[in-house]
N, CA, C and O atoms as a Tinker XYZ file with bonds, in Angstrom:
   392  protein
     1  N     41.403000   78.354000   12.228000    73     2
     2  CA    42.626000   77.589000   12.371000    64     1     3
     3  C     43.775000   78.463000   11.906000    63     2     4     5
     4  O     43.802000   78.932000   10.769000    81     3
     5  N     44.737000   78.675000   12.819000    73     3     6
     6  CA    45.853000   79.546000   12.481000    64     5     7
     7  C     47.212000   78.880000   12.581000    63     6     8     9
     8  O     48.182000   79.381000   12.012000    81     7
     9  N     47.309000   77.754000   13.298000    73     7    10
    10  CA    48.600000   77.090000   13.466000    64     9    11
    11  C     48.480000   75.618000   13.106000    63    10    12    13
    12  O     47.382000   75.073000   12.994000    81    11
    13  N     49.632000   74.992000   12.928000    73    11    14
    14  CA    49.644000   73.563000   12.607000    64    13    15
    15  C     49.034000   72.745000   13.739000    63    14    16    17
    16  O     48.303000   71.786000   13.487000    81    15
    17  N     49.327000   73.115000   14.985000    73    15    18
    18  CA    48.771000   72.349000   16.107000    64    17    19
    19  C     47.257000   72.465000   16.171000    63    18    20    21
    20  O     46.583000   71.504000   16.540000    81    19
    21  N     46.712000   73.620000   15.822000    73    19    22
    22  CA    45.253000   73.766000   15.768000    64    21    23
    23  C     44.668000   72.899000   14.663000    63    22    24    25
    24  O     43.595000   72.318000   14.826000    81    23
    25  N     45.370000   72.811000   13.539000    73    23    26
    26  CA    44.904000   71.987000   12.433000    64    25    27
    27  C     44.863000   70.515000   12.859000    63    26    28    29
    28  O     43.890000   69.816000   12.576000    81    27
    29  N     45.908000   70.047000   13.532000    73    27    30
    30  CA    45.940000   68.670000   14.015000    64    29    31
    31  C     44.794000   68.438000   14.990000    63    30    32    33
    32  O     44.126000   67.405000   14.932000    81    31
    33  N     44.566000   69.385000   15.878000    73    31    34
    34  CA    43.490000   69.272000   16.861000    64    33    35
    35  C     42.124000   69.159000   16.184000    63    34    36    37
    36  O     41.274000   68.385000   16.624000    81    35
    37  N     41.919000   69.913000   15.139000    73    35    38
    38  CA    40.645000   69.906000   14.424000    64    37    39
    39  C     40.470000   68.622000   13.604000    63    38    40    41
    40  O     39.367000   68.082000   13.528000    81    39
    41  N     41.543000   68.138000   12.997000    73    39    42
    42  CA    41.442000   66.989000   12.094000    64    41    43
    43  C     41.522000   65.631000   12.788000    63    42    44    45
    44  O     41.049000   64.642000   12.228000    81    43
    45  N     42.097000   65.548000   13.975000    73    43    46
    46  CA    42.305000   64.262000   14.643000    64    45    47
    47  C     41.014000   63.476000   14.877000    63    46    48    49
    48  O     40.984000   62.291000   14.544000    81    47
    49  N     39.947000   64.061000   15.429000    73    47    50
    50  CA    38.730000   63.257000   15.650000    64    49    51
    51  C     38.181000   62.645000   14.359000    63    50    52    53
    52  O     37.743000   61.494000   14.360000    81    51
    53  N     38.200000   63.387000   13.281000    73    51    54
    54  CA    37.727000   62.858000   12.002000    64    53    55
    55  C     38.628000   61.746000   11.482000    63    54    56    57
    56  O     38.144000   60.761000   10.924000    81    55
    57  N     39.938000   61.902000   11.663000    73    55    58
    58  CA    40.875000   60.872000   11.221000    64    57    59
    59  C     40.676000   59.588000   12.015000    63    58    60    61
    60  O     40.736000   58.494000   11.452000    81    59
    61  N     40.441000   59.712000   13.308000    73    59    62
    62  CA    40.188000   58.533000   14.140000    64    61    63
    63  C     38.920000   57.829000   13.679000    63    62    64    65
    64  O     38.893000   56.605000   13.560000    81    63
    65  N     37.885000   58.594000   13.423000    73    63    66
    66  CA    36.623000   58.001000   12.962000    64    65    67
    67  C     36.815000   57.294000   11.618000    63    66    68    69
    68  O     36.282000   56.204000   11.411000    81    67
    69  N     37.562000   57.900000   10.719000    73    67    70
    70  CA    37.831000   57.264000    9.427000    64    69    71
    71  C     38.664000   55.993000    9.596000    63    70    72    73
    72  O     38.446000   55.007000    8.893000    81    71
    73  N     39.604000   56.019000   10.517000    73    71    74
    74  CA    40.406000   54.833000   10.790000    64    73    75
    75  C     39.549000   53.687000   11.301000    63    74    76    77
    76  O     39.730000   52.540000   10.891000    81    75
    77  N     38.622000   53.989000   12.189000    73    75    78
    78  CA    37.716000   52.966000   12.705000    64    77    79
    79  C     36.838000   52.405000   11.588000    63    78    80    81
    80  O     36.597000   51.200000   11.511000    81    79
    81  N     36.369000   53.300000   10.729000    73    79    82
    82  CA    35.545000   52.841000    9.609000    64    81    83
    83  C     36.348000   51.945000    8.673000    63    82    84    85
    84  O     35.838000   50.935000    8.187000    81    83
    85  N     37.601000   52.311000    8.418000    73    83    86
    86  CA    38.458000   51.495000    7.567000    64    85    87
    87  C     38.685000   50.124000    8.201000    63    86    88    89
    88  O     38.603000   49.102000    7.518000    81    87
    89  N     38.969000   50.099000    9.504000    73    87    90
    90  CA    39.169000   48.818000   10.196000    64    89    91
    91  C     37.920000   47.961000   10.094000    63    90    92    93
    92  O     38.003000   46.746000    9.913000    81    91
    93  N     36.777000   48.589000   10.209000    73    91    94
    94  CA    35.515000   47.871000   10.102000    64    93    95
    95  C     35.362000   47.283000    8.707000    63    94    96    97
    96  O     34.994000   46.117000    8.559000    81    95
    97  N     35.639000   48.071000    7.702000    73    95    98
    98  CA    35.498000   47.597000    6.326000    64    97    99
    99  C     36.475000   46.474000    6.018000    63    98   100   101
   100  O     36.139000   45.537000    5.293000    81    99
   101  N     37.662000   46.560000    6.557000    73    99   102
   102  CA    38.644000   45.506000    6.328000    64   101   103
   103  C     38.340000   44.264000    7.134000    63   102   104   105
   104  O     38.880000   43.191000    6.862000    81   103
   105  N     37.470000   44.405000    8.134000    73   103   106
   106  CA    37.050000   43.296000    8.981000    64   105   107
   107  C     38.241000   42.551000    9.570000    63   106   108   109
   108  O     38.272000   41.321000    9.601000    81   107
   109  N     39.218000   43.322000   10.035000    73   107   110
   110  CA    40.400000   42.689000   10.600000    64   109   111
   111  C     40.477000   42.818000   12.105000    63   110   112   113
   112  O     41.171000   42.044000   12.765000    81   111
   113  N     39.772000   43.789000   12.649000    73   111   114
   114  CA    39.927000   44.044000   14.080000    64   113   115
   115  C     38.674000   43.826000   14.899000    63   114   116   117
   116  O     38.756000   43.592000   16.105000    81   115
   117  N     37.519000   43.899000   14.268000    73   115   118
   118  CA    36.277000   43.868000   15.022000    64   117   119
   119  C     35.297000   42.889000   14.405000    63   118   120   121
   120  O     35.535000   42.361000   13.319000    81   119
   121  N     34.205000   42.649000   15.093000    73   119   122
   122  CA    33.186000   41.737000   14.597000    64   121   123
   123  C     32.496000   42.338000   13.381000    63   122   124   125
   124  O     32.640000   43.532000   13.121000    81   123
   125  N     31.742000   41.525000   12.624000    73   123   126
   126  CA    31.069000   42.052000   11.429000    64   125   127
   127  C     30.153000   43.238000   11.702000    63   126   128   129
   128  O     29.927000   44.058000   10.813000    81   127
   129  N     29.623000   43.341000   12.912000    73   127   130
   130  CA    28.756000   44.473000   13.243000    64   129   131
   131  C     29.566000   45.744000   13.474000    63   130   132   133
   132  O     29.012000   46.843000   13.499000    81   131
   133  N     30.871000   45.592000   13.641000    73   131   134
   134  CA    31.815000   46.692000   13.764000    64   133   135
   135  C     31.655000   47.557000   15.007000    63   134   136   137
   136  O     31.790000   48.776000   14.901000    81   135
   137  N     31.379000   47.003000   16.160000    73   135   138
   138  CA    31.393000   47.851000   17.340000    64   137   139
   139  C     32.824000   48.091000   17.795000    63   138   140   141
   140  O     33.711000   47.294000   17.489000    81   139
   141  N     33.055000   49.155000   18.505000    73   139   142
   142  CA    34.347000   49.376000   19.140000    64   141   143
   143  C     34.276000   48.633000   20.463000    63   142   144   145
   144  O     33.688000   49.134000   21.422000    81   143
   145  N     34.863000   47.452000   20.528000    73   143   146
   146  CA    34.654000   46.590000   21.678000    64   145   147
   147  C     35.910000   46.384000   22.509000    63   146   148   149
   148  O     36.987000   46.869000   22.162000    81   147
   149  N     35.758000   45.658000   23.609000    73   147   150
   150  CA    36.847000   45.427000   24.542000    64   149   151
   151  C     37.958000   44.598000   23.911000    63   150   152   153
   152  O     39.124000   44.776000   24.264000    81   151
   153  N     37.629000   43.693000   22.985000    73   151   154
   154  CA    38.660000   42.875000   22.348000    64   153   155
   155  C     39.656000   43.733000   21.581000    63   154   156   157
   156  O     40.859000   43.475000   21.616000    81   155
   157  N     39.161000   44.746000   20.895000    73   155   158
   158  CA    40.035000   45.642000   20.153000    64   157   159
   159  C     40.933000   46.402000   21.109000    63   158   160   161
   160  O     42.134000   46.523000   20.869000    81   159
   161  N     40.364000   46.917000   22.193000    73   159   162
   162  CA    41.149000   47.640000   23.183000    64   161   163
   163  C     42.194000   46.735000   23.816000    63   162   164   165
   164  O     43.332000   47.154000   24.027000    81   163
   165  N     41.822000   45.502000   24.119000    73   163   166
   166  CA    42.744000   44.551000   24.727000    64   165   167
   167  C     43.898000   44.245000   23.783000    63   166   168   169
   168  O     45.053000   44.204000   24.207000    81   167
   169  N     43.597000   44.031000   22.515000    73   167   170
   170  CA    44.639000   43.742000   21.529000    64   169   171
   171  C     45.588000   44.933000   21.379000    63   170   172   173
   172  O     46.800000   44.749000   21.261000    81   171
   173  N     45.049000   46.136000   21.385000    73   171   174
   174  CA    45.885000   47.336000   21.273000    64   173   175
   175  C     46.779000   47.495000   22.494000    63   174   176   177
   176  O     47.955000   47.835000   22.365000    81   175
   177  N     46.229000   47.251000   23.672000    73   175   178
   178  CA    47.022000   47.353000   24.905000    64   177   179
   179  C     48.124000   46.296000   24.921000    63   178   180   181
   180  O     49.239000   46.564000   25.368000    81   179
   181  N     47.811000   45.099000   24.436000    73   179   182
   182  CA    48.821000   44.043000   24.365000    64   181   183
   183  C     49.948000   44.442000   23.411000    63   182   184   185
   184  O     51.119000   44.183000   23.688000    81   183
   185  N     49.596000   45.063000   22.303000    73   183   186
   186  CA    50.596000   45.512000   21.342000    64   185   187
   187  C     51.464000   46.601000   21.957000    63   186   188   189
   188  O     52.680000   46.608000   21.767000    81   187
   189  N     50.850000   47.518000   22.689000    73   187   190
   190  CA    51.620000   48.558000   23.377000    64   189   191
   191  C     52.578000   47.940000   24.386000    63   190   192   193
   192  O     53.731000   48.360000   24.493000    81   191
   193  N     52.100000   46.943000   25.126000    73   191   194
   194  CA    52.950000   46.270000   26.098000    64   193   195
   195  C     54.126000   45.581000   25.435000    63   194   196   197
   196  O     55.234000   45.574000   25.973000    81   195
   197  N     53.888000   45.007000   24.277000    73   195   198
   198  CA    54.945000   44.342000   23.531000    64   197   199
   199  C     55.999000   45.339000   23.059000    63   198   200   201
   200  O     57.194000   45.043000   23.077000    81   199
   201  N     55.557000   46.508000   22.641000    73   199   202
   202  CA    56.504000   47.533000   22.196000    64   201   203
   203  C     57.385000   47.991000   23.352000    63   202   204   205
   204  O     58.582000   48.216000   23.172000    81   203
   205  N     56.801000   48.129000   24.531000    73   203   206
   206  CA    57.592000   48.576000   25.671000    64   205   207
   207  C     58.359000   49.837000   25.331000    63   206   208   209
   208  O     57.801000   50.785000   24.779000    81   207
   209  N     59.638000   49.846000   25.663000    73   207   210
   210  CA    60.484000   51.004000   25.372000    64   209   211
   211  C     61.409000   50.773000   24.183000    63   210   212   213
   212  O     62.294000   51.586000   23.917000    81   211
   213  N     61.210000   49.671000   23.471000    73   211   214
   214  CA    62.087000   49.356000   22.343000    64   213   215
   215  C     61.453000   49.770000   21.027000    63   214   216   217
   216  O     60.245000   49.988000   20.940000    81   215
   217  N     62.290000   49.874000   20.009000    73   215   218
   218  CA    61.816000   50.130000   18.650000    64   217   219
   219  C     61.650000   48.780000   17.967000    63   218   220   221
   220  O     62.506000   47.904000   18.094000    81   219
   221  N     60.551000   48.614000   17.245000    73   219   222
   222  CA    60.328000   47.367000   16.519000    64   221   223
   223  C     59.798000   47.683000   15.132000    63   222   224   225
   224  O     59.031000   48.626000   14.939000    81   223
   225  N     60.222000   46.875000   14.172000    73   223   226
   226  CA    59.700000   47.024000   12.820000    64   225   227
   227  C     58.374000   46.279000   12.718000    63   226   228   229
   228  O     58.041000   45.453000   13.568000    81   227
   229  N     57.641000   46.581000   11.685000    73   227   230
   230  CA    56.362000   45.903000   11.452000    64   229   231
   231  C     56.582000   44.401000   11.271000    63   230   232   233
   232  O     55.796000   43.592000   11.765000    81   231
   233  N     57.636000   44.036000   10.574000    73   231   234
   234  CA    57.933000   42.617000   10.373000    64   233   235
   235  C     58.262000   41.915000   11.688000    63   234   236   237
   236  O     57.854000   40.775000   11.910000    81   235
   237  N     58.999000   42.599000   12.552000    73   235   238
   238  CA    59.309000   42.021000   13.868000    64   237   239
   239  C     58.037000   41.819000   14.682000    63   238   240   241
   240  O     57.859000   40.784000   15.324000    81   239
   241  N     57.161000   42.807000   14.652000    73   239   242
   242  CA    55.895000   42.692000   15.386000    64   241   243
   243  C     55.059000   41.536000   14.844000    63   242   244   245
   244  O     54.455000   40.788000   15.613000    81   243
   245  N     55.026000   41.392000   13.524000    73   243   246
   246  CA    54.267000   40.297000   12.917000    64   245   247
   247  C     54.849000   38.954000   13.332000    63   246   248   249
   248  O     54.106000   38.013000   13.612000    81   247
   249  N     56.163000   38.861000   13.373000    73   247   250
   250  CA    56.819000   37.618000   13.758000    64   249   251
   251  C     56.532000   37.263000   15.214000    63   250   252   253
   252  O     56.252000   36.107000   15.532000    81   251
   253  N     56.602000   38.246000   16.082000    73   251   254
   254  CA    56.404000   38.007000   17.518000    64   253   255
   255  C     54.938000   37.714000   17.847000    63   254   256   257
   256  O     54.646000   36.839000   18.662000    81   255
   257  N     54.022000   38.444000   17.216000    73   255   258
   258  CA    52.603000   38.297000   17.566000    64   257   259
   259  C     51.896000   37.206000   16.771000    63   258   260   261
   260  O     50.899000   36.649000   17.231000    81   259
   261  N     52.405000   36.898000   15.585000    73   259   262
   262  CA    51.708000   35.951000   14.720000    64   261   263
   263  C     50.521000   36.575000   14.008000    63   262   264   265
   264  O     49.755000   35.875000   13.347000    81   263
   265  N     50.363000   37.887000   14.136000    73   263   266
   266  CA    49.267000   38.609000   13.490000    64   265   267
   267  C     49.657000   38.970000   12.057000    63   266   268   269
   268  O     50.832000   39.204000   11.774000    81   267
   269  N     48.682000   39.015000   11.159000    73   267   270
   270  CA    48.973000   39.470000    9.789000    64   269   271
   271  C     49.421000   40.934000    9.789000    63   270   272   273
   272  O     48.994000   41.723000   10.632000    81   271
   273  N     50.269000   41.281000    8.852000    73   271   274
   274  CA    50.781000   42.646000    8.739000    64   273   275
   275  C     49.629000   43.643000    8.585000    63   274   276   277
   276  O     49.679000   44.730000    9.162000    81   275
   277  N     48.602000   43.294000    7.823000    73   275   278
   278  CA    47.457000   44.194000    7.622000    64   277   279
   279  C     46.763000   44.501000    8.941000    63   278   280   281
   280  O     46.377000   45.645000    9.183000    81   279
   281  N     46.599000   43.509000    9.785000    73   279   282
   282  CA    45.961000   43.712000   11.089000    64   281   283
   283  C     46.817000   44.610000   11.954000    63   282   284   285
   284  O     46.314000   45.548000   12.573000    81   283
   285  N     48.115000   44.327000   12.002000    73   283   286
   286  CA    49.018000   45.148000   12.806000    64   285   287
   287  C     49.073000   46.585000   12.290000    63   286   288   289
   288  O     49.116000   47.528000   13.079000    81   287
   289  N     49.072000   46.749000   10.984000    73   287   290
   290  CA    49.095000   48.104000   10.407000    64   289   291
   291  C     47.885000   48.898000   10.852000    63   290   292   293
   292  O     48.006000   50.071000   11.205000    81   291
   293  N     46.722000   48.273000   10.840000    73   291   294
   294  CA    45.500000   48.954000   11.280000    64   293   295
   295  C     45.576000   49.313000   12.753000    63   294   296   297
   296  O     45.216000   50.421000   13.150000    81   295
   297  N     46.049000   48.369000   13.563000    73   295   298
   298  CA    46.168000   48.624000   14.997000    64   297   299
   299  C     47.159000   49.745000   15.273000    63   298   300   301
   300  O     46.895000   50.626000   16.092000    81   299
   301  N     48.295000   49.713000   14.593000    73   299   302
   302  CA    49.311000   50.733000   14.799000    64   301   303
   303  C     48.828000   52.106000   14.338000    63   302   304   305
   304  O     49.149000   53.117000   14.962000    81   303
   305  N     48.065000   52.148000   13.260000    73   303   306
   306  CA    47.494000   53.409000   12.800000    64   305   307
   307  C     46.568000   53.996000   13.859000    63   306   308   309
   308  O     46.632000   55.190000   14.153000    81   307
   309  N     45.715000   53.165000   14.427000    73   307   310
   310  CA    44.795000   53.636000   15.465000    64   309   311
   311  C     45.577000   54.120000   16.692000    63   310   312   313
   312  O     45.230000   55.142000   17.282000    81   311
   313  N     46.614000   53.403000   17.071000    73   311   314
   314  CA    47.432000   53.806000   18.209000    64   313   315
   315  C     48.188000   55.102000   17.922000    63   314   316   317
   316  O     48.373000   55.934000   18.809000    81   315
   317  N     48.621000   55.262000   16.670000    73   315   318
   318  CA    49.305000   56.497000   16.304000    64   317   319
   319  C     48.345000   57.683000   16.338000    63   318   320   321
   320  O     48.693000   58.754000   16.836000    81   319
   321  N     47.152000   57.496000   15.815000    73   319   322
   322  CA    46.155000   58.574000   15.846000    64   321   323
   323  C     45.762000   58.933000   17.281000    63   322   324   325
   324  O     45.402000   60.074000   17.570000    81   323
   325  N     45.834000   57.947000   18.172000    73   323   326
   326  CA    45.517000   58.190000   19.582000    64   325   327
   327  C     46.710000   58.781000   20.335000    63   326   328   329
   328  O     46.597000   59.086000   21.522000    81   327
   329  N     47.843000   58.944000   19.664000    73   327   330
   330  CA    49.011000   59.540000   20.288000    64   329   331
   331  C     49.770000   58.586000   21.202000    63   330   332   333
   332  O     50.477000   59.022000   22.110000    81   331
   333  N     49.624000   57.289000   20.964000    73   331   334
   334  CA    50.288000   56.304000   21.815000    64   333   335
   335  C     51.504000   55.661000   21.162000    63   334   336   337
   336  O     52.331000   55.053000   21.841000    81   335
   337  N     51.612000   55.797000   19.843000    73   335   338
   338  CA    52.695000   55.182000   19.080000    64   337   339
   339  C     53.182000   56.187000   18.049000    63   338   340   341
   340  O     52.406000   56.992000   17.534000    81   339
   341  N     54.475000   56.133000   17.754000    73   339   342
   342  CA    55.053000   56.994000   16.726000    64   341   343
   343  C     55.708000   56.123000   15.667000    63   342   344   345
   344  O     56.396000   55.154000   15.990000    81   343
   345  N     55.494000   56.467000   14.405000    73   343   346
   346  CA    56.155000   55.778000   13.303000    64   345   347
   347  C     57.468000   56.484000   13.015000    63   346   348   349
   348  O     57.519000   57.708000   12.887000    81   347
   349  N     58.522000   55.696000   12.915000    73   347   350
   350  CA    59.853000   56.235000   12.659000    64   349   351
   351  C     60.357000   55.732000   11.308000    63   350   352   353
   352  O     59.809000   54.778000   10.756000    81   351
   353  N     61.403000   56.371000   10.772000    73   351   354
   354  CA    61.972000   55.902000    9.505000    64   353   355
   355  C     62.360000   54.426000    9.601000    63   354   356   357
   356  O     62.712000   53.932000   10.672000    81   355
   357  N     62.291000   53.747000    8.487000    73   355   358
   358  CA    62.634000   52.335000    8.438000    64   357   359
   359  C     61.480000   51.444000    8.849000    63   358   360   361
   360  O     61.680000   50.281000    9.202000    81   359
   361  N     60.253000   51.993000    8.804000    73   359   362
   362  CA    59.056000   51.225000    9.168000    64   361   363
   363  C     59.147000   50.672000   10.595000    63   362   364   365
   364  O     58.728000   49.550000   10.877000    81   363
   365  N     59.717000   51.511000   11.493000    73   363   366
   366  CA    59.846000   51.139000   12.896000    64   365   367
   367  C     58.805000   51.887000   13.708000    63   366   368   369
   368  O     58.358000   52.970000   13.329000    81   367
   369  N     58.427000   51.291000   14.831000    73   367   370
   370  CA    57.406000   51.871000   15.694000    64   369   371
   371  C     57.943000   52.001000   17.109000    63   370   372   373
   372  O     58.684000   51.147000   17.596000    81   371
   373  N     57.547000   53.101000   17.759000    73   371   374
   374  CA    57.983000   53.378000   19.117000    64   373   375
   375  C     56.765000   53.760000   19.955000    63   374   376   377
   376  O     55.907000   54.525000   19.516000    81   375
   377  N     56.708000   53.221000   21.146000    73   375   378
   378  CA    55.646000   53.582000   22.080000    64   377   379
   379  C     55.957000   54.962000   22.651000    63   378   380   381
   380  O     57.099000   55.261000   22.999000    81   379
   381  N     54.922000   55.796000   22.743000    73   379   382
   382  CA    55.058000   57.116000   23.336000    64   381   383
   383  C     54.546000   57.081000   24.769000    63   382   384   385
   384  O     53.564000   56.401000   25.067000    81   383
   385  N     55.195000   57.794000   25.630000    73   383   386
   386  CA    54.764000   57.871000   27.031000    64   385   387
   387  C     54.269000   59.283000   27.296000    63   386   388   389
   388  O     54.806000   60.259000   26.773000    81   387
   389  N     53.247000   59.367000   28.109000    73   387   390
   390  CA    52.803000   60.710000   28.443000    64   389   391
   391  C     51.356000   60.856000   28.648000    63   390   392
   392  O     50.881000   61.954000   28.935000    81   391
């Protein structure tokens, strides 16, 4: 590993796996058996659709979705690790396109 981008490339798969394990332990996103299932993917896609092209704070997302902040935080973390969402100053989130 010689550059920052190589470091991110090497560490991302492990970070994603740890994020999934954390979500499983918190039991907020998946069933007790903790599979990566279609419901989780559907909820993440719905959250991405809600973000659209606007910036939203975590509190705004919680208000609109009715989801607990802890659940949304886990979902947003997974989306950020997947390169679909970016966290901005002020606890705001933006959907990434590409």
